[in-house]
C-alpha positions as CSV (number, residue, x, y, z in Angstrom):
1,M,5.6,-52.2,74.7
2,S,4.5,-53.1,78.2
3,S,6.6,-52.4,81.3
4,R,9.0,-54.8,83.0
5,L,6.4,-55.3,85.7
6,D,3.9,-56.5,83.1
7,P,5.6,-59.1,80.9
8,S,2.4,-59.7,78.8
9,V,1.1,-57.7,75.9
10,R,-2.6,-57.5,74.8
11,S,-2.3,-58.5,71.1
12,F,-4.1,-59.3,67.9
13,L,-3.3,-60.1,64.2
14,A,-4.9,-57.9,61.6
15,I,-4.8,-56.4,58.2
16,E,-4.2,-52.7,58.2
17,L,-6.5,-50.7,56.0
18,S,-5.2,-48.2,53.4
19,E,-5.8,-44.5,53.6
20,P,-8.0,-44.6,50.5
21,L,-10.3,-47.3,52.0
22,R,-10.6,-45.3,55.2
23,V,-11.4,-42.0,53.4
24,E,-14.0,-43.8,51.2
25,A,-15.9,-45.1,54.3
26,C,-15.7,-41.8,56.4
27,Q,-18.7,-40.2,54.7
28,C,-20.9,-43.2,55.6
29,V,-19.6,-43.3,59.1
30,D,-20.0,-39.6,59.6
31,H,-23.7,-40.0,58.8
32,L,-24.0,-42.9,61.3
33,K,-22.3,-40.8,64.0
34,A,-25.2,-38.3,63.8
35,R,-27.8,-41.0,63.8
36,Y,-26.3,-43.1,66.7
37,P,-25.0,-40.8,69.4
38,D,-25.0,-43.6,72.0
39,F,-22.0,-45.2,70.3
40,R,-18.4,-44.3,70.7
41,F,-17.0,-44.2,67.1
42,I,-13.5,-45.5,66.5
43,D,-10.9,-43.1,64.9
44,P,-10.6,-44.3,61.3
45,A,-6.8,-44.4,61.8
46,N,-7.5,-47.4,64.1
47,W,-9.7,-49.3,61.7
48,H,-8.4,-52.8,60.8
49,L,-9.6,-56.3,59.8
50,T,-8.9,-58.5,62.8
51,L,-7.7,-62.0,61.8
52,H,-7.1,-63.3,65.4
53,F,-7.4,-61.8,68.8
54,F,-5.0,-63.3,71.3
55,G,-5.7,-61.4,74.5
56,Y,-2.5,-61.3,76.6
57,L,0.7,-62.8,75.2
58,S,3.9,-63.4,77.0
59,R,7.2,-62.4,75.3
60,E,7.9,-66.1,74.7
61,Q,4.5,-66.6,73.0
62,M,5.1,-63.5,70.9
63,N,8.5,-64.7,69.8
64,Q,7.0,-68.1,68.9
65,I,4.4,-66.4,66.7
66,I,7.1,-64.2,65.0
67,K,9.2,-67.3,64.3
68,T,6.4,-69.7,63.3
69,L,3.8,-67.7,61.4
70,P,6.1,-66.9,58.4
71,L,6.5,-70.7,57.7
72,F,2.7,-71.0,57.2
73,L,2.5,-67.8,55.2
74,A,5.3,-68.6,52.8
75,S,2.8,-69.5,50.0
76,A,0.4,-66.7,50.7
77,K,0.0,-64.1,48.0
78,S,-1.1,-60.5,48.1
79,F,-4.8,-59.8,47.2
80,L,-7.3,-57.0,46.8
81,I,-9.9,-55.9,49.3
82,S,-12.6,-53.3,49.1
83,W,-15.7,-52.3,51.1
84,D,-18.7,-54.5,50.0
85,G,-21.3,-51.8,50.9
86,S,-22.8,-53.8,53.8
87,S,-23.1,-52.8,57.4
88,G,-24.4,-54.4,60.6
89,A,-24.2,-54.9,64.3
90,F,-23.0,-57.5,66.7
91,P,-24.4,-59.5,68.2
92,N,-27.4,-58.4,66.1
93,L,-29.5,-55.3,65.1
94,Q,-31.9,-55.8,68.0
95,N,-29.1,-55.9,70.6
96,P,-26.3,-53.8,69.1
97,A,-23.0,-53.6,71.0
98,I,-20.7,-53.1,67.9
99,L,-21.3,-51.4,64.6
100,W,-19.4,-52.7,61.5
101,L,-18.8,-52.3,57.8
102,G,-18.3,-55.3,55.6
103,L,-15.3,-56.0,53.4
104,G,-15.3,-57.6,50.0
105,G,-12.8,-58.1,47.2
106,D,-10.9,-61.3,46.7
107,L,-12.5,-63.1,49.7
108,E,-11.3,-66.5,48.5
109,A,-7.7,-65.4,49.1
110,L,-8.7,-63.8,52.4
111,F,-10.3,-67.0,53.6
112,V,-7.2,-69.0,52.5
113,L,-5.0,-66.6,54.5
114,K,-7.3,-66.9,57.6
115,K,-7.1,-70.7,57.2
116,E,-3.3,-70.7,57.1
117,I,-3.1,-68.4,60.1
118,D,-5.5,-70.6,62.1
119,A,-3.4,-73.7,61.2
120,A,-0.2,-72.0,62.4
121,L,-1.9,-70.9,65.7
122,Q,-3.4,-74.4,66.3
123,K,0.1,-75.8,65.8
124,M,1.3,-73.4,68.5
125,E,-1.7,-74.5,70.7
126,F,-3.6,-71.2,70.6
127,P,-7.4,-71.5,70.8
128,I,-9.1,-70.8,67.5
129,E,-12.4,-68.8,67.2
130,K,-15.3,-71.3,66.6
131,R,-17.7,-68.7,65.0
132,P,-17.5,-68.4,61.2
133,F,-15.1,-65.7,60.0
134,K,-17.0,-62.6,58.9
135,P,-14.7,-60.0,57.1
136,H,-15.6,-56.7,58.8
137,V,-14.2,-53.6,60.3
138,T,-15.5,-52.4,63.7
139,I,-16.4,-48.7,63.5
140,A,-18.2,-48.1,66.8
141,R,-18.9,-49.6,70.2
142,A,-21.9,-48.9,72.4
143,K,-21.0,-46.4,75.1
144,K,-20.4,-47.9,78.5
145,G,-23.6,-48.4,80.6
146,V,-25.9,-47.5,77.6
147,R,-28.3,-50.2,76.4
148,I,-29.4,-49.6,72.8
149,S,-32.6,-51.4,71.8
150,S,-32.0,-51.6,68.0
151,V,-30.3,-50.0,65.0
152,S,-31.1,-50.0,61.3
153,F,-28.9,-49.4,58.3
154,P,-29.7,-48.7,54.6
155,T,-29.3,-51.8,52.5
156,H,-26.2,-50.3,50.9
157,P,-24.9,-47.5,53.1
158,F,-22.4,-46.2,50.5
159,V,-21.1,-46.8,47.0
160,T,-17.7,-48.3,46.9
161,K,-15.0,-47.7,44.3
162,V,-11.7,-48.2,46.0
163,Q,-9.7,-51.4,46.0
164,T,-6.5,-51.8,47.9
165,R,-3.8,-54.6,47.8
166,V,-3.2,-56.5,51.0
167,E,0.5,-57.2,51.2
168,S,1.1,-58.0,54.9
169,V,-0.4,-59.1,58.2
170,T,0.5,-57.1,61.3
171,L,0.8,-58.2,65.0
172,F,-0.6,-55.3,67.1
173,Q,-0.3,-54.4,70.7
174,T,-3.5,-52.9,72.3
175,E,-3.3,-50.5,75.1
176,L,-6.6,-49.8,76.8
177,L,-6.8,-46.1,77.7
178,A,-9.6,-43.9,79.1
179,S,-9.8,-42.2,75.7
180,G,-10.1,-45.6,73.9
181,A,-7.8,-48.4,72.7
182,K,-4.5,-47.5,71.2
183,Y,-3.0,-49.9,68.6
184,S,0.7,-50.1,68.0
185,P,2.3,-52.4,65.4
186,L,4.8,-54.9,66.9
187,H,5.7,-57.1,63.8
188,C,4.8,-57.2,60.1
189,F,4.5,-60.5,58.2
190,P,4.8,-59.8,54.4
191,L,2.7,-61.9,52.0
């Protein structure tokens, strides 16, 4: 948690990934590390599927989310996710700042969950992302001050076999450290 001098907490809502999903993707990511040394790769323990990034929340806003979100998630059911074998870069392959791996599985249930979360956040007057939701996990960010002209990926960077059940959504705190971001769970919302 943040100190008394800083009453706000940098936060986001996400789905935590299972250990089997992380392990399955590590071989692909290890190959990319060797190929793209100008990226800072994220520790697999920190991989997650972001559903909403808040920025800084006050304690009052955090309490409002903890109280209100379960009302909107009451009908949400658990569902399966897996890697879909895709990869890419944001904003695009010709100007990459972020490398990602795509998620698949029961995407219909995932999109319903995202819609319910957005409805709850709109009711609480939080701004909602206008860009279409693309289920992905960020695996690397371009190193500070380095401009990378382009990246390319194999059509299917790895074969996927693991499916894992999503049974909750987590509100995380982000601490920005010199070594990279540190994520700490603040509250878990069961599905």
